[in-house]
Steps between C-alpha positions, in 0.01 A plus 500: 500500500670432835370608838699591805431238766547475868737263672230237512472512117144645492408818325428794725272802460442623151842365382696733274605334170875513531676709248190520283223717648542838670287610792316734258418207267369289792298792627341536149415125501324551832289776353385336172161336479630176339606212717876423471713218645841364419627135499860383492602207283403263785141635475530668839334836570751782523259796487132580524341848483205617702245437223633143458444438868144628471412284192662185633346557844838408652743730685850525349656377825337159438614472139849653471758212460221239446460289181205619297374151412499402867310806607262476204486131405188546288709687244710184433419360161294806403568765249694696768766223525509444127549867410744574787711206395496610142596851588792392719624230266470702174578829662192664341226705664160340497146635540172317555162515664358221706247428773656424838249309701645562858464871447181453297634764260621538141862615495693683232861374549830617356827333589850649423809274529848611601830336601394500867150360454155613398297819560122456481240782462127414516168675551140392571305531176193320627276800448609544138452128427159499664405807301621334177301189586196706576541688176525179312192363669320827440590486128370150478182596682459814276548287185243245624264778588538673164451172317176442692356831381278529195644846424775497232812632665844583365801665670717743287840651558585864438535443124160331475643142469282230640674331789222269625142417425234293689302201380203711387724716280650193339154344443366817344803519272443141381136570436601788276752313294820548706574146627875550539631594838745747346255634239410868446303505831718261700796544739783689335277684253487880507139595590550866399626382162183282455271796582700736283473266199129413548293568190142437390164624587517351852823658599379856578590464871855380441660856477322599824631185677858562381485867609350402840778240567768746389361761746537244780851401397600872483353568844231733368221278630458222751212320328325473163141370452319426182184318413497364149299255290659186358317399180493131435421314182132453462412857603497451887689766692656445837598791725829517696638737764876563443672610819870592481668571831849583612623226740548668838806335644878503513713395206479583133196651335210257436164561337207266567255481207166324566216442258180415688196363316214732598255401229230391739542799726512732200172362363337516841625850566383614160150369567497651850635833374233517234227444762672751730523762223133468431407520865740784560365696212150468633597588858720791384213646308274474803750607776740742331323808625455362857871415524611832362271686734625304802865563409460865419292568813781359717777719363567828672533697170191632329409345166246592244430371149350698207366372170591655167218756545645621827233335719577338830496120481659422838590688822659339810449617855810730526395670176162568657678698767700689240189598298280549803228291338369149535569276203128478428503871428800469265454184301373569141558873527772727352727710723351837392153368582601439859709812572419850394711815483867468581456173680644213306658719224848374571379137493310557177807650333718207608252253363474686173875508464540121567225423246643730235860386522422136596800501738486490881480845663602573869430817693464635858158662559297636787210280604166618368330485838752603774835650571707202398742411222490194273737350247279400207612263225286427192567191287326494158390174339275384216204485744550844649704624800622360833569772753686455838506749789748511788486737794828698514387771745737403777791455260441843352467653846835356615668607174354850537607535858848356440551747218368789699710426813804466278426834332428657835823373654705633209322842512539530877878440478561776243467760771526521878269795522174426675294707263642329197429155646135581579444653156657192337265260681178687432594556137575133442184386671270695261359344286686168553349421844237768548326801342615711790782468755592720800780480757478713818794514735498610861697800629855407603513164321669624188568865584363779713153516338235254392475437124224391273553380139208401276479363142159451344347444152238767562539837678182444707634167624830667606313763695283239683816302594687806633194580714482144627870497611467812723443440878140474600371454144155356451344294226564141408866561391575714810363228736697240304829695548427567869422129568826388334703742710323403820515122450840482331370264236360515150124593462284432191208699352332222302184679376423848361394758760244786453741754652779399264350504154690324219711289742438130442765363736783628726758382743703681770821351641711660775869571438672354804856405580592316824161595660563871414232670288632693206177574309227330290470369143157537328405332168171568325330332203222661294462201267269201564758282341762595765395402846712444808435188710648317793758338268627846415595590861825296524636662183394845601654448842829411322475816293447703820790329671737577214378858482549543878851344474591738214372797702696386804818459296446855365453639855811318619700633200378853572583465867851370416560788255389748763732335758796516256427862416473584867824311574686678217366836612603436857840371389553815286407724778726320754785495255459872432478577867814288572707651219461857634666439844752264338606767255530755783712249709722432197559871425567582857744208528696618198521856633608379840751264351662783302496725813686248717732380217740788578501422876645200678163326540554162328238333713238758413590476133463120502162533679376739240616265220302219658195722524522564124539124435188427706307771316610345164382155618163642603471682167565175313245324719240757404589451134459120544158543668381724217637262230327194660175693511529604136584144389222331690243756384605460140610866474864426441533692175793357303708701257577196273783518251722252319800427721829337392565221751888513505499878546233476775699236696821705457320798668375274784854367553644853512243610758597213737874485459574708808254308717642163383860608551421641846390158613780307320258326267537410129231598253499313169280579194427213254316578176370261234608621154259684272246590771201692351389830658232501767199732545527659841497816710876564554468665840262235635712220364819649659305506825416130461870417453600724794255334733614148399870585510456687830355183656788295351769738623341515846480123552818385327791467745840671413689321230181370342385507140200662332396407143287726273392299197273551193381242250234462233185292553276501189359852464622604849834579667558332838721680763657328797657646814679222694703525817714268712333595830330272753188468288129501598336216696222308336230637736590860412515456118121543443496832681809688380293721260238592766476855628659580846627135522850398600655170600593461870874564445430823300281692745721808485562500126226755412129539478449194271375695202792450253401161366128597492592793281709264276203264454258790431727671246593182314136389468402854388753452214324176408776276651526238770731483806602208718765384746689175543722426795642154575577485871857632573564594130395861482191653332424548129239764408378481134260709300391525132425801282343504151716588201416738221244351250694339217836542676554120554402413145722780372800365687424144387522615137830683556362848490725608789414670833227756524621842613377609842 
């Protein structure tokens, strides 16, 4: 390998190997992580890469052109000189590792000879050598440590072959008649094979050991433990703990098997356990009841125990609350002895069922002492019954209200009539939430007059509630309603009142919306088990809010319907009043035009013709106004019939031929083959096409092109009207179908009702309409119409076209 040299004979820069290495190759050498240098046959440096500079701690400018043995004299006589000489003399590549003292590093060196000299690659492998040395020392230390242990240890490979054993293992093998190193328990033996073939009365644990080791080898377990006795001649037994563990480390699978002599510990543990068992039995007998009582008293659930005769044997504190009795009054007594009448009947039935079937029984029951609900579970046993109680009152209340509000929301959306909504609410509330429910609305909030709707389980209760909701009513319920209306918040009647017999509890909540009073909601309970408390007010307030919102929606709907009806009535009157003078003007214009036609009054004739045109435009505007009103009010009655699409588009083309020719435009009709018939009103559909084509003709410049296209899309037919006009700007696209709206450049095109009529008529047919207009590329209006049921499938099966 020869280097370009300067005039003074020294190598310069990085030195390109002449005729051998390209710039790309040298660049690659600069990037690799190995150190590379080149020597000529005179042992002079001709090239060094960057990594070589860094490892040798010498810049390449100091070394290029210099003799390697002069720059690194410590390498003379070393393995470096010997191997480099051999490589160059024998023309073979050499590889070796050696320690280079000046760099205090182990180097992995490879030398490659050539006709020009020698190329050397080397890298620092000190870390690897140190790791290997540390591993060797660690292995030696581990072996010494294992040999110093009294536990018998063997290391197995993945097949169960013994790879190594410690001194204790070898000594135990010799004691048991296996003196050879390579015997059935020595290195090289298959430990799994030994355990599989074990026989005799003292080999019962061998299958378990083999299975445990195989689980570790297969990855199903990380460790296997087994204590087993080792019976020696003479009758003495020693105990061992076998511990098999997967070796946690890199490399192939290894299993460490250790047998630890635990005879002394086992004997001591056995004696200690015996004493502990005796002491525990005594203490358990004395303290079982105290511990059970302490635990059961701390839990939040109620717990009671019954013997086989149905007598109370234990009652914890929460159960005392459930029964309404102290445990001293319950213990030793039957349930029927404590409670009389209907009290406790449900509990007694549950206990009887659990005892008879001897399977656990679960049931939700009312508490025997107050208005609460419990989930009761009875577990039978040989000694009797264990019964658990859990308070689920709040859970049931939330479920009840959620279900009621859901039902109420569904019922209130079925109708937008105020009377229907009020009747739905009071009917749902009884008897789910109350024994009586009344809703009174104020005059003007839902209609012209105040309303009152009442639902009650008893007629007398309904009469009392109607009286309480009238202005100025007295009595407890009347005062309750008046206070709720006056304060604007819910009011409770917690206790029975003499002037309201039969009423146990009541609540009145105002119906308000945005600080506007709509009425009042009154709920009454005649059952002691159903009482309203402070916790009921938020839920009742939500019920009142939803009721008020439904009433407000009904009022707004009614107002909107009235406004639409008033608008339609006004529009009809105005249209009728406009048509009368327009018809008169039209008739007079025709008569005058005929009168002057025989005279030389061309200017007058033209003026009369223009008057008739203006009258026609006004008449069409009136028709458009009426059509928009019909479409928006949902009164656009459609005369739907099956229409043949090719025949329909042919009719539309014929209607517009003169208009297209007058403006020097070209109208093209493109039809997809085998189009199914559509369901539509012919006259209304023709009007849709006329409005769309009228727009296209108006905005397409002379010489332009208009495309009328139809294609099938699933069970619909899609129509397109495309023109080559200036198009619609992006800001105007969202508004093209709005009433009375026009883009800036179309202010004088009309009243802006044509596209609104198109949208209303297409949607009345069950279709969809949209517009696309790339800037400067015209506008494309598209709409869909449904086909006849079964028409698409019929065409797909080759049944031919349906007749219109």
